[in-house]
MITOR-606371 format. One record per residue (C-alpha): x, y, z. Coordinates in steps of 0.2 Angstrom, whole numbers. Last residue first. Layout:
<recs>
+-------+-------+-------+
|  east | north |    up |
+-------+-------+-------+
|     X |     Y |     Z |
...
+-------+-------+-------+
</recs>
This chain:
<recs>
+-------+-------+-------+
|  east | north |    up |
+-------+-------+-------+
|   492 |  -723 |   376 |
|   512 |  -724 |   374 |
|   513 |  -742 |   367 |
|   498 |  -739 |   355 |
|   504 |  -723 |   348 |
|   521 |  -729 |   345 |
|   514 |  -746 |   337 |
|   503 |  -734 |   325 |
|   518 |  -724 |   321 |
|   527 |  -740 |   315 |
|   512 |  -747 |   306 |
|   508 |  -731 |   297 |
|   526 |  -728 |   292 |
|   530 |  -746 |   288 |
|   515 |  -746 |   275 |
|   521 |  -731 |   267 |
|   538 |  -739 |   265 |
|   554 |  -732 |   273 |
|   564 |  -716 |   270 |
|   553 |  -707 |   281 |
|   565 |  -706 |   295 |
|   560 |  -703 |   313 |
|   570 |  -692 |   325 |
|   566 |  -690 |   343 |
|   564 |  -674 |   353 |
|   565 |  -667 |   370 |
|   584 |  -670 |   372 |
|   588 |  -657 |   358 |
|   607 |  -656 |   353 |
|   607 |  -669 |   338 |
|   615 |  -681 |   351 |
|   600 |  -679 |   363 |
|   587 |  -682 |   349 |
|   585 |  -700 |   351 |
|   584 |  -710 |   335 |
|   569 |  -721 |   333 |
|   567 |  -740 |   332 |
|   550 |  -748 |   334 |
|   546 |  -765 |   343 |
|   533 |  -755 |   353 |
|   537 |  -760 |   371 |
|   556 |  -764 |   370 |
|   561 |  -753 |   356 |
|   550 |  -739 |   362 |
|   557 |  -740 |   379 |
|   575 |  -738 |   372 |
|   570 |  -723 |   362 |
|   562 |  -715 |   378 |
|   577 |  -719 |   388 |
|   588 |  -710 |   374 |
|   575 |  -696 |   373 |
|   577 |  -691 |   391 |
|   575 |  -697 |   410 |
|   558 |  -705 |   406 |
|   545 |  -703 |   418 |
|   531 |  -708 |   407 |
|   521 |  -693 |   408 |
|   537 |  -682 |   406 |
|   544 |  -690 |   391 |
|   527 |  -690 |   384 |
|   525 |  -672 |   386 |
|   543 |  -669 |   380 |
|   539 |  -678 |   363 |
|   544 |  -664 |   352 |
|   544 |  -672 |   334 |
|   558 |  -672 |   323 |
|   552 |  -678 |   306 |
|   565 |  -684 |   294 |
|   567 |  -686 |   274 |
|   576 |  -670 |   268 |
|   565 |  -655 |   265 |
|   552 |  -643 |   271 |
|   549 |  -654 |   287 |
|   532 |  -650 |   295 |
|   534 |  -647 |   313 |
|   528 |  -661 |   325 |
|   523 |  -657 |   342 |
|   518 |  -672 |   351 |
|   504 |  -675 |   364 |
|   491 |  -681 |   351 |
|   503 |  -695 |   344 |
|   489 |  -701 |   332 |
|   492 |  -685 |   321 |
|   509 |  -692 |   318 |
|   501 |  -704 |   305 |
|   495 |  -689 |   294 |
|   512 |  -681 |   295 |
|   521 |  -698 |   290 |
|   509 |  -701 |   276 |
|   512 |  -683 |   269 |
|   530 |  -684 |   271 |
|   529 |  -701 |   261 |
|   521 |  -691 |   247 |
|   535 |  -679 |   247 |
|   548 |  -693 |   248 |
|   540 |  -701 |   233 |
|   540 |  -685 |   223 |
|   559 |  -682 |   227 |
|   563 |  -700 |   222 |
|   554 |  -697 |   206 |
|   563 |  -681 |   202 |
|   580 |  -688 |   206 |
|   576 |  -703 |   195 |
|   572 |  -691 |   181 |
|   588 |  -682 |   184 |
|   600 |  -697 |   181 |
|   608 |  -692 |   166 |
|   623 |  -680 |   165 |
|   626 |  -676 |   183 |
|   624 |  -695 |   188 |
|   636 |  -700 |   173 |
|   649 |  -688 |   181 |
|   646 |  -698 |   197 |
|   650 |  -714 |   189 |
|   667 |  -708 |   184 |
|   671 |  -702 |   202 |
|   665 |  -719 |   208 |
|   677 |  -727 |   195 |
|   692 |  -718 |   203 |
|   689 |  -721 |   221 |
|   690 |  -704 |   232 |
|   706 |  -696 |   232 |
|   721 |  -696 |   244 |
|   715 |  -703 |   261 |
|   725 |  -693 |   275 |
|   741 |  -686 |   268 |
|   733 |  -680 |   252 |
|   718 |  -674 |   261 |
|   727 |  -661 |   271 |
|   735 |  -654 |   255 |
|   719 |  -654 |   247 |
|   711 |  -644 |   261 |
|   725 |  -632 |   260 |
|   722 |  -630 |   241 |
|   703 |  -629 |   243 |
|   706 |  -614 |   255 |
|   718 |  -605 |   244 |
|   705 |  -607 |   229 |
|   690 |  -599 |   238 |
|   677 |  -612 |   241 |
|   668 |  -627 |   234 |
|   668 |  -644 |   243 |
|   664 |  -661 |   238 |
|   657 |  -678 |   243 |
|   658 |  -695 |   235 |
|   657 |  -710 |   246 |
|   649 |  -723 |   235 |
|   640 |  -731 |   249 |
|   627 |  -716 |   250 |
|   624 |  -716 |   232 |
|   605 |  -713 |   232 |
|   608 |  -700 |   219 |
|   602 |  -684 |   228 |
|   607 |  -691 |   246 |
|   624 |  -698 |   243 |
|   630 |  -687 |   228 |
|   639 |  -674 |   238 |
|   638 |  -657 |   244 |
|   649 |  -645 |   256 |
|   650 |  -625 |   252 |
|   663 |  -617 |   261 |
|   658 |  -598 |   260 |
|   668 |  -583 |   264 |
|   675 |  -578 |   246 |
|   659 |  -584 |   238 |
|   649 |  -573 |   249 |
|   656 |  -558 |   240 |
|   645 |  -561 |   225 |
|   629 |  -559 |   236 |
|   616 |  -567 |   248 |
|   613 |  -580 |   234 |
|   629 |  -590 |   240 |
|   619 |  -593 |   256 |
|   609 |  -606 |   246 |
|   591 |  -605 |   246 |
|   580 |  -621 |   245 |
|   561 |  -617 |   243 |
|   548 |  -624 |   254 |
|   528 |  -626 |   251 |
|   531 |  -641 |   241 |
|   546 |  -651 |   245 |
|   565 |  -650 |   245 |
|   575 |  -665 |   242 |
|   588 |  -658 |   229 |
|   597 |  -647 |   242 |
|   599 |  -661 |   254 |
|   619 |  -661 |   254 |
|   619 |  -642 |   256 |
|   631 |  -641 |   270 |
|   636 |  -622 |   272 |
|   651 |  -618 |   281 |
|   651 |  -600 |   283 |
|   668 |  -592 |   288 |
|   667 |  -577 |   298 |
|   671 |  -558 |   296 |
|   661 |  -551 |   310 |
|   650 |  -539 |   299 |
|   651 |  -551 |   284 |
|   646 |  -566 |   294 |
|   632 |  -557 |   302 |
|   626 |  -551 |   285 |
|   626 |  -568 |   278 |
|   615 |  -574 |   293 |
|   603 |  -561 |   289 |
|   603 |  -567 |   270 |
|   599 |  -585 |   275 |
|   585 |  -580 |   288 |
|   577 |  -568 |   275 |
|   578 |  -583 |   261 |
|   569 |  -595 |   272 |
|   578 |  -609 |   280 |
|   572 |  -626 |   276 |
|   569 |  -637 |   292 |
|   569 |  -656 |   289 |
|   574 |  -658 |   308 |
|   588 |  -671 |   309 |
|   597 |  -667 |   297 |
|   592 |  -650 |   290 |
|   588 |  -643 |   273 |
|   598 |  -632 |   276 |
|   613 |  -636 |   286 |
|   623 |  -620 |   291 |
|   639 |  -620 |   301 |
|   645 |  -602 |   308 |
|   664 |  -600 |   308 |
|   677 |  -590 |   318 |
|   670 |  -585 |   334 |
|   684 |  -580 |   346 |
|   679 |  -562 |   349 |
|   662 |  -568 |   354 |
|   646 |  -570 |   344 |
|   632 |  -580 |   353 |
|   621 |  -563 |   352 |
|   622 |  -562 |   333 |
|   616 |  -581 |   332 |
|   601 |  -577 |   344 |
|   597 |  -562 |   332 |
|   598 |  -573 |   317 |
|   584 |  -583 |   324 |
|   586 |  -601 |   320 |
|   574 |  -611 |   310 |
|   569 |  -626 |   320 |
|   550 |  -623 |   314 |
|   551 |  -609 |   326 |
|   539 |  -617 |   338 |
|   549 |  -632 |   337 |
|   563 |  -622 |   345 |
|   579 |  -616 |   338 |
|   594 |  -617 |   349 |
|   612 |  -609 |   346 |
|   625 |  -621 |   350 |
|   643 |  -616 |   352 |
|   656 |  -629 |   347 |
|   673 |  -626 |   353 |
|   689 |  -628 |   343 |
|   703 |  -641 |   343 |
|   700 |  -647 |   325 |
|   693 |  -663 |   333 |
|   682 |  -652 |   343 |
|   674 |  -645 |   328 |
|   672 |  -662 |   320 |
|   663 |  -668 |   336 |
|   651 |  -653 |   336 |
|   646 |  -656 |   317 |
|   644 |  -675 |   317 |
|   628 |  -675 |   327 |
|   618 |  -665 |   314 |
|   612 |  -650 |   322 |
|   596 |  -646 |   332 |
|   603 |  -633 |   335 |
|   611 |  -619 |   325 |
|   630 |  -622 |   326 |
|   642 |  -608 |   330 |
|   661 |  -612 |   329 |
|   673 |  -606 |   341 |
|   692 |  -604 |   340 |
|   703 |  -606 |   354 |
|   713 |  -620 |   347 |
|   711 |  -621 |   328 |
|   698 |  -620 |   313 |
|   700 |  -616 |   295 |
|   710 |  -631 |   288 |
|   705 |  -645 |   300 |
|   686 |  -639 |   300 |
|   686 |  -639 |   281 |
|   694 |  -656 |   279 |
|   682 |  -663 |   292 |
|   667 |  -656 |   282 |
|   673 |  -664 |   267 |
|   676 |  -681 |   274 |
|   658 |  -680 |   281 |
|   653 |  -675 |   263 |
|   659 |  -691 |   256 |
|   676 |  -697 |   251 |
|   682 |  -681 |   245 |
|   682 |  -670 |   229 |
|   689 |  -653 |   230 |
|   683 |  -639 |   220 |
|   689 |  -621 |   217 |
|   702 |  -627 |   204 |
|   687 |  -633 |   194 |
|   682 |  -614 |   192 |
|   667 |  -607 |   201 |
|   657 |  -593 |   192 |
|   641 |  -592 |   203 |
|   622 |  -591 |   198 |
|   619 |  -605 |   210 |
|   610 |  -619 |   200 |
|   620 |  -616 |   184 |
|   637 |  -612 |   193 |
|   635 |  -627 |   205 |
|   631 |  -639 |   190 |
|   646 |  -632 |   181 |
|   658 |  -633 |   195 |
|   653 |  -650 |   200 |
|   654 |  -657 |   181 |
|   672 |  -648 |   180 |
|   677 |  -656 |   196 |
|   670 |  -673 |   190 |
|   680 |  -672 |   173 |
|   696 |  -666 |   183 |
|   696 |  -682 |   194 |
|   708 |  -678 |   208 |
|   727 |  -672 |   207 |
|   731 |  -688 |   197 |
|   716 |  -701 |   200 |
|   725 |  -717 |   208 |
|   721 |  -733 |   198 |
|   705 |  -743 |   194 |
|   699 |  -736 |   177 |
|   704 |  -751 |   168 |
|   690 |  -751 |   154 |
|   681 |  -764 |   163 |
|   680 |  -754 |   179 |
|   674 |  -738 |   170 |
|   660 |  -748 |   162 |
|   655 |  -755 |   178 |
|   655 |  -738 |   185 |
|   646 |  -731 |   171 |
|   632 |  -744 |   172 |
|   630 |  -741 |   190 |
|   626 |  -723 |   186 |
|   615 |  -727 |   172 |
|   605 |  -739 |   183 |
|   600 |  -726 |   196 |
|   607 |  -730 |   214 |
|   593 |  -741 |   223 |
|   581 |  -731 |   233 |
|   579 |  -732 |   252 |
|   587 |  -715 |   253 |
|   599 |  -713 |   267 |
|   599 |  -708 |   286 |
|   588 |  -723 |   290 |
|   583 |  -724 |   309 |
|   564 |  -726 |   308 |
|   566 |  -745 |   310 |
|   551 |  -757 |   312 |
|   555 |  -772 |   321 |
|   548 |  -790 |   319 |
|   558 |  -801 |   331 |
|   567 |  -815 |   322 |
|   581 |  -818 |   335 |
|   593 |  -809 |   325 |
|   582 |  -794 |   323 |
|   581 |  -794 |   343 |
|   600 |  -794 |   343 |
|   602 |  -781 |   330 |
|   590 |  -769 |   340 |
|   600 |  -772 |   356 |
|   616 |  -767 |   348 |
|   609 |  -751 |   340 |
|   601 |  -746 |   357 |
|   618 |  -749 |   365 |
|   627 |  -739 |   352 |
|   615 |  -725 |   353 |
|   624 |  -712 |   363 |
|   639 |  -713 |   351 |
|   655 |  -709 |   360 |
|   658 |  -690 |   362 |
|   676 |  -685 |   355 |
|   686 |  -677 |   369 |
|   696 |  -694 |   371 |
|   702 |  -695 |   353 |
|   709 |  -677 |   353 |
|   717 |  -680 |   370 |
|   728 |  -694 |   363 |
|   726 |  -711 |   371 |
|   737 |  -716 |   385 |
|   748 |  -732 |   388 |
+-------+-------+-------+
</recs>
């Protein structure tokens, strides 16, 4: 018996062994400090939870016909208010998380022989999703010296007659980079000239800190609405990662095609989770501000702590909740084969869990999340510094 090619061409997790070893150490009672969190370490706001409970008690537990109209209206209204657009609810598709939304878009727009450009470092799901759609991911590297912001000229140089899409993620996972307006607008010009789709993943748009400003590529001109696939969701902004609510905004024909795919794969997200997300738009903004302020403070704590790693180069993240230091000097000095071996060594010798940069497209870096307590930031980085000394 054989597996389908699409299953075998997806890269298995490079960190599965690391994850299993960390779990085993925890089970033994070992004091580990983990910098691996890809989600806010805050609870979902009470008003959101209360709305879900009320919806369940009211019997809102069935299929949602054609998707939840109330949530689509709320998403369109919020996007129009914050982006200066005029999306209609028919241009919104609600899915089971932003990852689901990205998969829908790739399957609807990419096919065998196509190429999609990914500024690197990138979220590790992007290239795998592109491959599942039968297309080829093409990485365009951005260095720590660039603050991990891609050079539009490098993107232009990567174009071929097979290029069909550019995938953007600002603020970025894993780097926290926030692309400035001039870069965003230059990429928009490239998309116009080459007649490309732009998939813009804006899931961290509400987690941007002092010194940076979120700029959506939709701001580059009214025409961008017709070539942009906008991905967002409730997970990061409202600390709702487990609720699995993501959404896409785009041209109505694209949204219709994505909806047809989704109808045969998952149907619509959980009904009462959609109701709760409407409540999030209506009443959880103070909690969002408080969470953003806490992350900004923790960014400062993390950057100060990273000073003890004098051979690391750590660009200041403008958003999200990660730092992505270049640790190539330590990799060289210790004779590590790359970031994965370094992460395994830190787990054993420092009792700290970090994420290697290799799956994100840069094997010279590691990712540390500051979605942890101030104390654990300081203690964890101190352990790393002592182990590497």
